[in-house]
C-alpha positions in Angstrom: 0.0 0.2 -0.1 2.8 2.2 0.6 4.3 1.7 -2.9 0.8 2.3 -4.4 0.0 5.4 -2.6 3.4 6.9 -4.0 2.7 5.6 -7.3 -1.0 7.3 -7.0 0.4 10.7 -6.0 2.7 10.7 -8.9 0.0 9.7 -11.3 -2.2 12.8 -9.8 0.4 15.2 -11.5 0.5 13.4 -14.7 -2.6 12.4 -16.2 -5.8 14.7 -16.2 -8.4 12.7 -15.1 -11.3 14.6 -16.6 -13.8 11.7 -15.4 -12.0 11.1 -12.1 -11.4 7.3 -12.4 -7.6 7.6 -12.0 -7.3 6.5 -8.6 -9.7 3.6 -8.7 -8.2 2.8 -12.3 -4.7 2.5 -11.0 -5.2 1.1 -7.7 -7.3 -2.0 -9.0 -4.8 -2.4 -11.9 -2.1 -2.5 -9.3 -3.8 -4.9 -6.5 -5.6 -7.1 -9.0 -2.7 -9.0 -9.8 -1.2 -9.0 -5.9 -4.2 -11.1 -4.9 -4.0 -13.2 -8.2 -7.3 -11.4 -9.9 -6.6 -12.5 -13.8 -9.1 -10.7 -15.6 -10.9 -7.5 -15.4 -14.5 -9.5 -15.8 -13.6 -11.1 -12.8 -14.8 -8.2 -11.1 -18.4 -9.2 -11.6 -18.0 -11.9 -9.1 -16.0 -9.8 -6.4 -17.9 -8.9 -3.2 -14.8 -8.7 -0.9 -14.9 -5.5 1.3 -11.2 -6.0 1.9 -10.7 -5.3 -1.9 -13.0 -2.6 -2.1 -11.0 -0.3 0.4 -7.7 -1.5 -1.1 -8.9 0.0 -4.5 -10.4 3.2 -3.4 -13.9 2.9 -2.4 -16.3 1.4 -0.3 -17.8 -1.0 -3.2 -15.8 -3.5 -5.4 -14.7 -1.3 -8.4 -16.8 -2.1 -11.7 -15.0 -3.7 -14.6 -16.5 -1.0 -17.1 -14.7 1.7 -15.0 -11.4 0.0 -14.8 -11.4 -1.0 -18.3 -12.4 2.5 -19.5 -9.7 4.1 -17.9 -7.3 1.9 -19.2 -8.2 2.4 -22.6 -8.0 5.9 -23.0 -4.9 6.9 -21.8 -3.0 9.4 -23.6 0.7 8.0 -24.2 2.5 11.6 -23.5 0.6 11.3 -20.0 2.0 7.4 -19.5 5.5 8.5 -20.6 5.5 10.9 -17.7 4.5 8.6 -15.3 7.2 6.0 -16.3 10.0 8.5 -16.3 9.1 9.9 -12.9 8.6 6.5 -11.3 11.6 4.6 -12.8 14.0 3.7 -10.1 16.9 5.2 -11.6 18.5 5.7 -8.1 19.5 2.2 -8.2 22.1 3.0 -10.9 22.8 6.6 -10.4 26.6 6.9 -10.2 27.5 3.1 -10.1 28.5 0.5 -12.3 25.2 -1.2 -13.7 24.7 -4.2 -16.0 21.6 -4.0 -17.6 19.6 -6.3 -20.1 17.1 -5.3 -22.8 14.6 -7.7 -23.9 11.4 -7.7 -25.8 8.4 -9.5 -24.4 5.8 -10.5 -27.3 2.1 -10.4 -26.1 0.0 -12.5 -28.5 -3.3 -11.1 -29.7 -6.0 -14.0 -31.2 -8.2 -11.3 -32.8 -9.2 -11.9 -36.5 -11.0 -9.2 -37.0 -8.4 -6.3 -36.6 -5.4 -6.5 -39.1 -2.8 -5.6 -36.4 1.1 -6.0 -37.2 2.9 -9.4 -36.5 6.1 -10.3 -34.5 7.8 -13.6 -33.6 6.5 -15.0 -30.1 9.0 -17.4 -28.8 6.4 -19.4 -26.7 4.3 -20.3 -30.3 7.5 -20.2 -32.1 6.0 -18.8 -35.1 5.3 -15.6 -36.5 1.6 -14.0 -35.3 -0.4 -11.0 -34.5 1.1 -9.6 -31.6 2.0 -6.4 -29.2 5.4 -6.1 -27.5 6.9 -4.7 -24.4 10.7 -3.8 -24.4 11.9 -3.8 -20.7 15.6 -2.5 -19.1 16.3 -4.7 -16.4 18.8 -4.3 -13.8 20.7 -7.9 -13.5 22.9 -6.9 -10.2 19.9 -5.7 -8.1 17.3 -7.5 -10.1 14.7 -4.9 -10.6 13.2 -3.4 -13.7 14.2 0.1 -14.8 12.2 0.8 -17.8 9.6 0.3 -20.1 8.4 0.8 -23.8 5.4 -0.6 -25.7 5.6 -1.1 -29.4 3.8 -2.7 -32.5 4.6 -6.5 -33.2 6.6 -5.4 -36.0 8.9 -3.6 -34.0 12.3 -5.9 -33.1 15.1 -5.4 -30.3 17.3 -4.2 -33.0 15.2 -1.2 -33.8 15.0 -0.2 -30.1 18.6 -1.0 -28.9 20.1 2.1 -29.0 17.4 4.4 -28.0 17.1 2.2 -24.9 20.5 2.3 -24.4 20.2 6.2 -24.6 17.5 6.5 -22.2 19.5 4.4 -19.7 22.8 6.6 -19.9 20.5 10.0 -19.8 18.1 9.2 -17.3 20.1 6.5 -15.0 23.3 8.5 -15.0 25.4 5.6 -14.0 29.0 5.7 -13.7 29.7 2.7 -16.1 26.9 0.9 -18.2 27.6 -2.6 -19.9 24.4 -3.5 -22.2 23.3 -7.4 -22.5 21.5 -8.2 -25.4 20.0 -11.3 -27.4 20.5 -12.2 -30.7 17.4 -9.9 -31.6 19.6 -6.8 -31.4 22.0 -8.1 -34.1 20.1 -9.7 -36.7 21.7 -7.4 -39.2 25.4 -6.2 -39.3 24.0 -2.9 -39.5 22.5 -3.4 -36.1 25.4 -4.5 -34.7 27.6 -1.6 -36.1 25.0 1.1 -34.7 25.4 -0.4 -31.0 29.2 -0.2 -31.7 29.0 3.4 -33.0 27.2 4.3 -29.8 30.1 2.5 -27.5 32.7 4.7 -29.4 30.7 8.0 -28.9 30.2 7.0 -24.8 33.4 5.7 -24.7 34.7 4.7 -21.6 31.1 4.5 -19.8 29.4 2.3 -22.0 30.1 -1.3 -22.9 28.1 -3.6 -25.0 27.7 -7.5 -25.5 25.3 -9.4 -28.2 24.4 -13.0 -28.9 25.8 -13.0 -32.3 23.4 -14.7 -34.6 24.3 -18.3 -36.0 24.5 -17.5 -39.9 25.5 -20.8 -41.6 28.6 -19.3 -43.3 29.8 -17.7 -40.0 29.3 -20.7 -37.9 31.5 -22.3 -40.7 34.4 -19.9 -39.7 33.8 -20.3 -35.8 34.2 -24.2 -36.1 36.8 -24.2 -38.4 39.1 -22.5 -35.8 42.2 -24.5 -34.4 41.7 -26.8 -31.2 44.4 -25.2 -29.4 42.6 -22.0 -29.5 40.4 -23.2 -27.2 40.5 -23.1 -23.7 38.7 -26.1 -21.7 36.8 -25.3 -18.4 34.7 -27.8 -16.2 31.5 -26.4 -14.8 29.1 -28.1 -12.3 26.6 -30.5 -13.5 23.0 -30.2 -13.5 22.2 -31.8 -10.4 24.6 -33.1 -7.3 26.8 -35.8 -8.5 26.3 -35.2 -12.0 29.5 -35.2 -14.1 31.1 -31.9 -14.7 29.9 -30.0 -18.0 32.7 -29.3 -20.4 32.9 -25.8 -21.9 35.5 -24.2 -24.4 36.1 -20.6 -24.9 38.0 -19.0 -27.7 38.5 -15.4 -29.0 38.5 -14.5 -32.3 37.4 -11.7 -34.5 34.5 -10.9 -37.1 34.4 -8.8 -40.0 31.0 -7.7 -41.0 29.5 -6.9 -44.0 31.0 -4.1 -46.1 33.7 -3.6 -43.5 37.4 -3.9 -43.1 39.2 -6.2 -41.2 40.7 -3.1 -39.0 36.8 -2.6 -37.9 36.6 -6.2 -37.2 34.8 -6.6 -33.5 35.9 -8.9 -30.7 33.8 -12.4 -30.6 34.0 -14.9 -27.8 32.9 -18.3 -29.0 31.8 -20.6 -26.6 31.4 -24.3 -27.5 29.5 -26.7 -25.0 30.2 -30.1 -25.4 27.3 -32.3 -25.2 27.6 -35.9 -24.5 26.1 -38.7 -26.8 24.9 -38.8 -30.5 23.6 -35.0 -30.1 25.5 -32.3 -31.8 27.9 -29.7 -29.2 26.1 -26.2 -28.9 27.9 -23.1 -30.0 27.1 -20.0 -28.5 29.2 -16.7 -30.4 28.9 -13.1 -28.8 29.9 -10.0 -29.6 31.1 -7.6 -27.1 33.1 -4.3 -27.0 35.0 -5.0 -23.7 38.3 -4.8 -23.2 40.9 -7.3 -23.8 41.5 -7.2 -20.1 38.3 -9.1 -19.4 38.7 -12.8 -19.9 36.2 -14.7 -22.4 35.0 -16.8 -19.2 34.1 -13.2 -17.5 32.2 -12.0 -20.7 30.3 -15.2 -20.7 29.6 -15.1 -17.0 28.1 -11.7 -17.6 26.1 -12.7 -20.4 24.5 -15.6 -18.5 23.3 -13.4 -15.9 20.4 -12.1 -18.6 18.6 -15.6 -17.6 17.6 -13.1 -14.1 15.7 -10.8 -16.8 13.8 -14.0 -18.5 13.3 -15.3 -15.1 11.7 -11.9 -14.3 9.6 -12.4 -17.7 8.1 -15.8 -16.0 7.4 -14.2 -13.1 5.3 -11.1 -15.0 3.5 -13.8 -16.9 2.4 -16.6 -14.6 2.3 -14.5 -11.1 1.2 -11.0 -12.5 -0.6 -12.0 -15.7 1.0 -9.5 -17.9 -0.4 -11.0 -20.9 -3.5 -10.0 -20.0 -2.7 -6.4 -20.3 -5.2 -4.5 -22.6 -4.5 -4.4 -26.4 -2.5 -1.5 -28.1 -4.9 -1.4 -31.2 -8.1 0.7 -31.1 -11.4 -1.5 -31.1 -13.7 1.3 -32.2 -11.2 2.1 -35.4 -13.9 2.4 -38.3 -11.1 0.6 -40.4 -10.3 -2.9 -39.4 -7.6 -3.2 -41.9 -5.9 -0.5 -40.5 -6.6 -0.1 -36.9 -5.5 3.1 -34.8 -2.6 2.1 -32.2 -2.7 3.5 -28.9 -0.1 2.0 -26.7 -1.1 4.2 -23.3 -2.8 1.8 -21.8 -1.1 -1.3 -22.8 2.3 0.3 -21.6 0.7 1.9 -18.3 -0.2 -1.9 -17.4 2.9 -3.0 -18.3 5.0 -0.6 -16.3 2.6 -1.2 -13.3 3.3 -4.9 -13.3 7.1 -4.4 -13.3 6.7 -2.0 -10.7 4.8 -4.5 -8.8 7.3 -6.8 -9.1 10.2 -4.4 -7.6 7.7 -3.7 -5.1 7.4 -7.4 -3.8 11.1 -8.1 -4.3 11.7 -5.4 -1.8 9.1 -6.6 0.4 10.5 -10.3 0.2 14.0 -8.5 1.1 12.5 -7.0 4.0 10.7 -9.6 5.9 12.3 -11.8 8.4 14.1 -15.1 7.4 14.9 -16.6 4.0 12.7 -15.1 1.7 14.8 -13.0 -0.5 14.2 -14.0 -4.6 10.7 -15.8 -3.6 8.4 -15.0 -6.5 5.0 -13.0 -6.2 2.9 -16.1 -6.1 4.7 -17.2 -3.0 4.6 -13.8 -1.2 1.0 -14.2 -2.3 0.2 -17.6 -1.0 2.1 -16.9 2.4 1.3 -13.7 3.2 -1.0 -11.7 0.9 -4.5 -13.8 0.7 -5.0 -13.8 4.5 -8.4 -13.3 6.1 -8.6 -10.8 8.9 -10.6 -8.4 10.2 -11.6 -4.4 9.3 -12.4 -2.0 12.1 -13.3 1.5 10.6 -12.9 3.9 13.7 -13.2 7.7 13.6 -9.2 7.9 13.9 -8.2 5.4 11.7 -8.4 1.8 9.8 -7.3 -0.9 11.5 -6.8 -4.2 9.9 -6.2 -7.3 12.1 -4.7 -10.5 10.4 -5.9 -13.5 11.8 -3.4 -15.8 13.2 -1.7 -18.1 10.8 1.8 -20.2 11.0 4.9 -18.0 9.7 3.0 -14.5 10.7 6.4 -13.5 13.0 8.2 -12.9 9.4 5.6 -9.8 9.0 6.8 -7.9 12.2 9.5 -5.9 10.7 7.6 -5.0 8.1 4.3 -4.0 10.0 6.3 -2.3 12.3 7.7 -0.2 9.4 4.8 0.4 7.8 2.9 1.6 10.9 5.5 3.9 11.5 5.4 5.6 8.1 1.5 6.1 8.9 -0.1 6.2 5.6 -3.2 7.8 5.4 -6.0 6.8 2.8 -7.6 9.4 1.1 -10.8 7.9 0.0 -11.7 7.3 4.0 -11.1 11.0 5.2 -7.9 10.7 5.2 -7.5 8.1 8.2 -4.4 6.5 9.0 -4.0 2.7 8.0 -2.8 0.7 10.9 -2.0 -3.4 10.3 -1.8 -5.7 13.4 -1.6 -9.3 13.8 -3.5 -11.7 16.0 -1.1 -13.3 18.6 -1.6 -17.6 18.2 -3.9 -19.0 20.5 -2.1 -21.1 23.8 -2.2 -24.4 22.4 -3.2 -26.7 24.9 -2.0 -30.5 25.7 1.2 -31.9 24.9 
């Protein structure tokens, strides 16, 4: 609730709110994934008084009110909200390792001809819309978001996303990590390398190279003595070690000379049995003082970003974000594009991810890195009693196993004295019910 009230205060300064639906729409969009409410039409069955107070009123919100607020958000107001709530302070003046990647949201409409893009979960090109995120790999928090049509690729957004992080985040040093989508063409790779030269020495970039057949043939033709063998832990305790062979070379991009060749780290993963070895090439601007094993280690941290996407999809229902195409467009073959609602909900889910991660760290016990679903099952969806007095709103949770972990969080929350504007500015007080004394042995 503390984070949500802060976001609401920022939103009130960014949005016009002509119809007075801002507070209800924003709080419902935040707390619906918190309690596990997947779709907006599920609000028709919601009768919980606690959820009503949580979302800014004394009656449960209507899906028509919330849905209408989402669909008519201007993009420039959403951009202002995203800029002011982005946690750039995490990387300000610090060395930063940031991953940039896209998340495709498939759309199943057949009436509207929207742009197609590649959806990895379906392994095909289909109608979709995309959210491009910047993710701080060291702090495990989302930094930025941008919504686009489905035909926009990571290669087109790579340079703007890096510039945004450098301008707003102001890190002392930034190392950008990209998947192969940022280097589908040599022109895209060169654009990033030009930006690195422009921002030298405060910027480096590492990209997983596309495995085009003519280049894979050259990489496989490297002499065996050029590879260094590393033995890593197996996939489980007692499993045989995994053999990794690393080599360094240079790659000449299309239309360039040998003097412009980019540093390339080749990772050959030896696979036992009849299967072929796996080849993982990476382009990097990192200095030669950073070894190939360090480059591989930095790139592997990108998996934290992929894990964040899984949490957003399965725990926070990001794929249920409102569509960006206008369903009221007079020409279904060319529908209008409105990224405001899509980007707003995508960013609220990212802020929720960050807030739950902060809460997990603050809990007493080993809850760091727990997913939203785990925190929801353990602490959020708990019964309790609300007491609305003339002085305050008191929420008393029923006793449950493990409630002691909430004590430091509740003490800090009550000390901040958060007030609810929709309840005559009453302060919100949280409390736990002590466990009853057990009888018998």
